[in-house]
C-alpha positions in Angstrom: 24.6 -21.0 -6.1 20.9 -20.5 -5.4 21.7 -19.5 -1.8 23.8 -16.7 -3.2 21.1 -15.1 -5.2 18.7 -12.7 -3.6 15.1 -13.5 -4.3 15.8 -16.8 -5.8 12.9 -18.3 -4.5 10.6 -15.3 -5.0 7.4 -16.7 -6.4 4.9 -15.0 -8.7 4.0 -11.4 -8.9 0.3 -10.8 -7.8 -1.9 -7.8 -8.8 -2.0 -4.8 -9.7 -5.2 -3.9 -7.7 -6.3 -0.6 -6.5 -7.7 0.1 -3.0 -8.9 3.2 -1.5 -7.7 4.6 1.8 -10.5 6.9 3.1 -9.6 10.1 4.9 -12.1 9.0 7.6 -10.6 5.6 7.9 -7.5 6.3 9.9 -7.1 5.1 13.5 -3.9 6.0 15.4 -2.3 6.7 11.9 -3.2 3.1 10.7 -5.7 1.8 8.2 -6.2 -1.8 7.2 -8.0 -2.6 3.9 -9.3 -6.0 2.9 -7.3 -7.4 -0.1 -8.3 -11.2 -0.9 -5.4 -13.4 -1.6 -2.9 -11.5 0.2 -0.9 -13.6 2.9 0.9 -12.3 5.8 4.3 -13.3 4.6 3.8 -11.5 1.2 5.9 -8.4 0.3 3.8 -5.5 -0.8 4.7 -2.7 -3.3 2.5 0.3 -3.2 2.2 3.1 -5.6 -0.1 6.3 -5.6 -2.8 6.8 -8.2 -3.7 10.5 -8.7 -7.2 11.4 -9.8 -9.3 14.4 -10.2 -8.3 17.9 -11.0 -4.8 19.3 -10.3 -5.7 20.7 -6.8 -6.9 17.1 -5.9 -4.0 15.5 -7.4 -1.6 17.8 -5.3 -3.5 17.1 -2.1 -3.3 13.2 -2.8 0.3 13.4 -3.7 1.2 15.2 -0.5 -1.0 12.8 1.6 0.8 9.8 -0.1 4.1 11.2 0.7 2.8 11.3 4.4 2.7 7.5 4.4 5.5 5.7 6.3 7.9 4.2 3.7 8.2 1.1 5.8 4.5 1.0 7.0 2.9 -1.1 4.3 2.5 -4.6 5.8 0.8 -7.7 4.6 -1.9 -9.5 6.6 -3.9 -12.5 5.7 -6.5 -11.2 3.1 -5.5 -7.6 4.1 -2.9 -4.8 4.0 -2.2 -2.4 6.8 -0.9 1.1 6.0 0.8 3.5 8.6 1.0 7.1 8.2 3.7 9.6 9.6 1.0 12.4 9.1 -2.6 11.5 8.9 -4.1 12.0 5.5 -7.0 14.4 5.2 -8.0 13.3 1.7 -9.0 9.9 0.2 -6.1 8.0 -1.5 -6.0 5.5 -4.2 -3.2 3.1 -4.1 -2.1 0.5 -6.5 -0.8 -2.7 -4.9 1.3 -5.5 -6.2 2.8 -8.2 -4.2 5.1 -11.2 -4.3 5.5 -14.4 -2.3 
């Protein structure tokens, strides 16, 4: 039966932690941030964290929506983000991951 259940061997849930994607840190619409403990086979879940006044939160929300929905990839001790449109504001992102 175990081979018929999706995620049967899913391990623990790690995080949450917050990372900042700086507006100046994008190169070819990609940015990699160090996240100790992440392994290249982990599955990353990202959500936006809005900060500041209403105008800042709107800008962050729009920038977060410019990230590629399939462009969050785990590396060894890092997470790589890919944007469809390059964000022009700093973004705070909350990460959790499973292995």
